N, C-alpha and C positions, 0 to 999 in steps of 0.2 A: 232111201232106206226101205228095206223090206218090212212087211207087216210083222213078221215073226221077230225080227231084230228090234223093231220099235216097241212091240209089246214087252219084250224082255227088258229093254232099257227103262221103260216106265216103272217096272217093278223094282228096279235098282234104286230109284229115287222116288220117294213118296212125297206128294205135295198136297197140303190141305190148307184151308183158310178158316180160322175160327176167331170170331170177334175182333176182326181187324188185324190178326196176326197170321202171316204166311208161315206155315210150318213145313220145312224141308227136312225130310229124314233120309239120311244115307242108309241104304238097305243092302249092303254088301258085307255082312259081318265076317264071312269066311275069308274075305280079302281085306279085312280091317278097314272097310269103308273107303278104299282107295278112290281118289277122285277120277272121274271119267267125263266124257263129253256130255253125258246126260245131266250132269250137275249144272252146267251153264244154261241148258234149256230150262231147268227148274227155276233158276234165278230170273231168267227172262220172263217166265210165266208169272211169277209173283210181282215182278217189277211193273208189268203192264196191267195189273189188276188194281183198279182205283180203290177198292175196299181194303187193300193191304196197307197198313200204317207202320208195321214193324215185321221183321223176319227172324224166326228162330231156326237155327241150323243145329241139327242133332244127328247122332249116329246110333244105329241099332247095334246091339251086342256089346261086348266088352270094350271095344275101341271106338273113339270118336272118328278119327280119320288119319290114315297113315301117310297121306300126301298123294302125289300124282301117281296114277297107276302106270307101272313100267310097260304094261301091254299097250297102253294108249300112246306111249311115246314112240314105240317101235314102228 
């Protein structure tokens, strides 16, 4: 993966850990937070963090998640 693509994908999925909670924020509001490959990496990241006891999945903007991105399927 190129550095530019990797940097762009990191902004699409925001991950932070606060007080034992891994917070994954889908950050594609213009695409209604459609799922893409970066989401799987975010889950792997919090799964391997021993300080994470629970995960909160949220969506930025008016939509939570519209499902799988059709661009990712093609």
